[in-house]
C-alpha positions as CSV (number, residue, x, y, z in Angstrom):
1,X,-10.3,-13.9,-21.9
2,X,-13.8,-15.2,-22.0
3,X,-15.7,-14.9,-18.7
4,X,-13.2,-13.0,-16.5
5,X,-14.8,-9.5,-16.6
6,X,-18.3,-10.5,-17.9
7,X,-20.1,-8.2,-15.5
8,X,-18.5,-5.1,-17.1
9,X,-20.3,-3.7,-20.0
10,X,-19.0,-4.1,-23.5
11,X,-16.7,-1.1,-24.2
12,X,-15.3,-0.9,-20.7
13,X,-12.1,1.1,-20.1
14,X,-9.3,-0.3,-18.0
15,X,-6.2,0.9,-16.3
16,X,-3.2,-1.2,-15.2
17,X,-0.8,0.5,-12.8
18,X,2.6,-1.4,-12.7
19,X,1.9,-2.7,-16.2
20,X,5.6,-3.6,-16.9
21,X,5.9,-6.0,-13.9
22,X,5.3,-9.8,-14.1
23,X,1.7,-9.8,-12.9
24,X,0.9,-6.3,-14.2
25,X,2.0,-7.2,-17.7
26,X,-0.1,-10.4,-17.5
27,X,-3.1,-8.4,-16.4
28,X,-2.6,-6.0,-19.4
29,X,-2.2,-8.8,-21.9
30,X,-5.3,-10.6,-20.6
31,X,-7.4,-7.4,-20.9
32,X,-5.9,-6.5,-24.3
33,X,-7.2,-9.8,-25.6
34,X,-10.7,-9.2,-24.4
35,X,-12.8,-7.9,-27.4
36,X,-15.1,-6.0,-24.9
37,X,-12.2,-3.9,-23.6
38,X,-12.5,-0.6,-25.6
39,X,-9.5,1.0,-24.1
40,X,-6.5,-0.1,-22.0
41,X,-4.1,2.3,-20.4
42,X,-0.8,1.1,-18.9
43,X,1.2,3.0,-16.4
44,X,4.7,2.0,-15.2
45,X,8.0,3.6,-14.3
46,X,9.8,1.7,-17.1
47,X,7.4,2.7,-19.9
48,X,6.1,6.2,-19.1
49,X,7.9,7.4,-15.9
50,X,5.0,6.7,-13.6
51,X,6.6,6.5,-10.1
52,X,4.4,5.0,-7.3
53,X,6.9,6.4,-4.8
54,X,6.5,10.0,-6.0
55,X,3.2,11.7,-5.1
56,X,3.6,14.3,-7.8
57,X,4.0,11.6,-10.4
58,X,0.8,9.9,-9.3
59,X,-1.1,13.2,-9.2
60,X,0.1,14.3,-12.6
61,X,-0.8,11.0,-14.3
62,X,-4.3,11.2,-12.8
63,X,-4.7,14.9,-13.8
64,X,-3.7,14.1,-17.4
65,X,-6.2,11.4,-17.7
66,X,-8.9,13.5,-16.1
67,X,-8.1,16.3,-18.6
68,X,-8.7,13.8,-21.4
69,X,-12.1,13.0,-19.9
70,X,-11.4,9.4,-19.3
71,X,-13.3,7.4,-16.6
72,X,-12.5,3.8,-15.7
73,X,-14.6,0.8,-15.2
74,X,-11.6,-1.2,-14.0
75,X,-8.4,-0.2,-12.2
76,X,-5.7,-2.7,-11.3
77,X,-2.8,-1.6,-9.0
78,X,-0.4,-4.4,-9.7
79,X,2.6,-3.0,-7.8
80,X,4.7,-4.2,-4.8
81,X,8.1,-5.5,-3.9
82,X,9.5,-8.0,-1.4
83,X,13.1,-6.9,-2.0
84,X,14.0,-3.3,-2.4
85,X,17.5,-2.0,-3.2
86,X,18.9,-5.5,-2.6
87,X,17.4,-5.7,0.9
88,X,15.1,-8.7,1.3
89,X,12.7,-9.7,4.1
90,X,14.0,-9.9,7.6
91,X,14.4,-13.3,9.2
92,X,14.5,-11.8,12.8
93,X,13.6,-8.6,14.6
94,X,17.3,-8.1,15.1
95,X,17.5,-7.4,11.3
96,X,15.0,-4.5,11.3
97,X,16.3,-1.4,9.7
98,X,14.2,1.8,9.8
99,X,15.1,3.0,6.4
100,X,14.4,-0.4,4.8
101,X,11.1,-0.6,6.6
102,X,10.1,2.8,5.4
103,X,10.9,1.8,1.8
104,X,8.5,-1.1,2.1
105,X,5.8,1.1,3.4
106,X,6.3,3.7,0.7
107,X,6.0,1.2,-2.1
108,X,3.5,-1.3,-0.7
109,X,1.2,0.9,1.3
110,X,1.6,4.7,0.8
111,X,1.8,4.5,-3.0
112,X,-1.4,2.5,-3.3
113,X,-3.1,4.9,-0.8
114,X,-2.2,7.8,-3.1
115,X,-3.5,5.8,-6.1
116,X,-6.8,5.7,-4.2
117,X,-6.7,9.4,-3.5
118,X,-6.0,10.5,-7.0
119,X,-7.7,7.9,-9.2
120,X,-10.9,7.2,-7.3
121,X,-12.4,10.4,-8.9
122,X,-11.8,8.8,-12.3
123,X,-14.0,5.8,-11.6
124,X,-17.2,5.5,-13.6
125,X,-20.1,6.9,-11.6
126,X,-23.2,5.5,-13.3
127,X,-22.3,1.9,-13.5
128,X,-20.3,-0.8,-11.7
129,X,-16.6,-0.2,-11.3
130,X,-13.9,-2.5,-10.0
131,X,-10.6,-1.6,-8.4
132,X,-8.1,-4.3,-7.3
133,X,-4.8,-4.0,-5.3
134,X,-2.2,-6.7,-5.2
135,X,-1.6,-7.7,-1.5
136,X,-0.2,-10.9,-0.1
137,X,-1.4,-13.6,2.2
138,X,1.5,-12.8,4.5
139,X,-0.1,-9.5,5.2
140,X,-2.8,-11.3,7.1
141,X,-2.3,-10.9,10.9
142,X,-4.6,-13.8,11.7
143,X,-2.9,-16.2,9.3
144,X,0.7,-15.4,10.6
145,X,2.0,-18.6,12.1
146,X,5.7,-18.4,11.1
147,X,6.8,-14.9,12.0
148,X,9.6,-13.1,10.1
149,X,9.4,-10.8,7.1
150,X,8.2,-8.0,9.5
151,X,8.5,-5.0,7.2
152,X,6.9,-6.7,4.2
153,X,4.1,-8.3,6.3
154,X,3.4,-5.0,8.0
155,X,3.3,-3.0,4.8
156,X,0.8,-5.4,3.3
157,X,-1.3,-5.4,6.4
158,X,-1.3,-1.6,6.2
159,X,-2.4,-1.8,2.5
160,X,-5.2,-4.1,3.5
161,X,-6.4,-1.6,6.1
162,X,-6.1,1.3,3.7
163,X,-8.2,-0.5,1.0
164,X,-10.8,-1.6,3.5
165,X,-11.2,1.9,4.9
166,X,-11.3,3.5,1.5
167,X,-13.9,1.1,0.3
168,X,-16.3,2.2,3.1
169,X,-15.9,5.8,2.0
170,X,-16.2,5.1,-1.7
171,X,-19.4,3.1,-1.2
172,X,-21.1,6.2,0.1
173,X,-20.8,8.0,-3.3
174,X,-20.3,5.0,-5.6
175,X,-22.6,2.3,-4.3
176,X,-21.9,0.0,-7.2
177,X,-18.1,0.2,-6.8
178,X,-16.0,-2.8,-5.8
179,X,-12.6,-2.2,-4.2
180,X,-10.6,-5.2,-3.0
181,X,-7.2,-6.6,-2.0
182,X,-6.0,-9.6,-3.9
183,X,-3.5,-12.4,-3.0
184,X,-2.1,-13.6,-6.3
185,X,-0.7,-16.9,-5.0
186,X,2.9,-17.8,-5.4
187,X,3.6,-16.6,-8.9
188,X,6.6,-17.4,-11.1
189,X,8.0,-13.8,-11.1
190,X,11.2,-12.3,-9.9
191,X,9.5,-11.4,-6.6
192,X,9.1,-15.0,-5.6
193,X,12.2,-16.4,-7.4
194,X,14.4,-16.5,-4.2
195,X,11.6,-17.4,-1.8
196,X,9.2,-19.8,-3.6
197,X,11.4,-22.9,-3.5
198,X,9.2,-26.0,-2.9
199,X,6.0,-24.1,-3.5
200,X,3.8,-24.6,-6.5
201,X,4.1,-21.4,-8.5
202,X,1.4,-20.2,-10.8
203,X,2.3,-18.6,-14.1
204,X,1.6,-14.8,-14.2
205,X,-1.1,-15.3,-16.8
206,X,-2.9,-18.0,-14.8
207,X,-2.8,-15.8,-11.7
208,X,-4.0,-12.8,-13.5
209,X,-6.9,-14.7,-15.1
210,X,-7.9,-16.1,-11.7
211,X,-7.8,-12.8,-10.0
212,X,-9.9,-11.1,-12.7
213,X,-12.4,-13.9,-12.3
214,X,-12.5,-13.2,-8.5
215,X,-13.1,-9.5,-9.1
216,X,-15.8,-10.3,-11.6
217,X,-17.8,-12.3,-9.0
218,X,-17.6,-9.8,-6.1
219,X,-20.8,-7.9,-5.3
220,X,-20.7,-4.4,-4.0
221,X,-21.5,-5.8,-0.5
222,X,-18.1,-7.6,-0.6
223,X,-16.2,-4.4,-1.4
224,X,-13.3,-3.8,1.0
225,X,-12.5,-7.5,1.4
226,X,-9.3,-9.5,1.0
227,X,-9.5,-12.4,-1.4
228,X,-7.1,-15.1,-2.7
229,X,-6.8,-15.9,-6.4
230,X,-9.1,-18.9,-5.9
231,X,-11.9,-16.7,-4.6
232,X,-11.6,-17.6,-0.9
233,X,-11.7,-14.8,1.7
234,X,-8.5,-14.3,3.7
235,X,-8.8,-13.3,7.4
236,X,-7.3,-10.0,8.4
């Protein structure tokens, strides 16, 4: 990692939520190799029982870090799922199932909203901070030309609105903070394995480096936006 997070001061402290996943582990590895990263904390269900679908788990993790006096310059929420409990994206409205749709919202929207609630107080207050959330281009309403994937699309659209709204509030008390949604591209992970046929897939490491570079170049005035891995803004 050379230029990715150059706007963060030497000695910055980073948190990766979902650090055992394909993109999350790539984020963590990239930051771990940055000599200016003084401390990296990883949270995941596999490694330390952090459960994005359990509010008490999120609250307890934040409370523990607060008790240790840790504040973060960089928080990355690298979570999300396209297929949950073997149920993939719907091809038609006739396939909508309420329970499956709720599961998508819990993981892709409500969990990240609770991350904002409990972890925003841990952001550094006297300097620039950056918080990024993995979204997906299919969460764009304006870019939707194909239909289908209703639950997943809707949950990511909800995430985009949550992050945009939270960014407005956060800016009032933390004017140097950047909060953004990120589209990682089609990445060679288990999430896209069944649905990325024919598409050029980025490696997790390449996607992570590109997204970190995008975050690095965002000004506070761009907080609350939705950006692709190549830096382009995505319409809502």
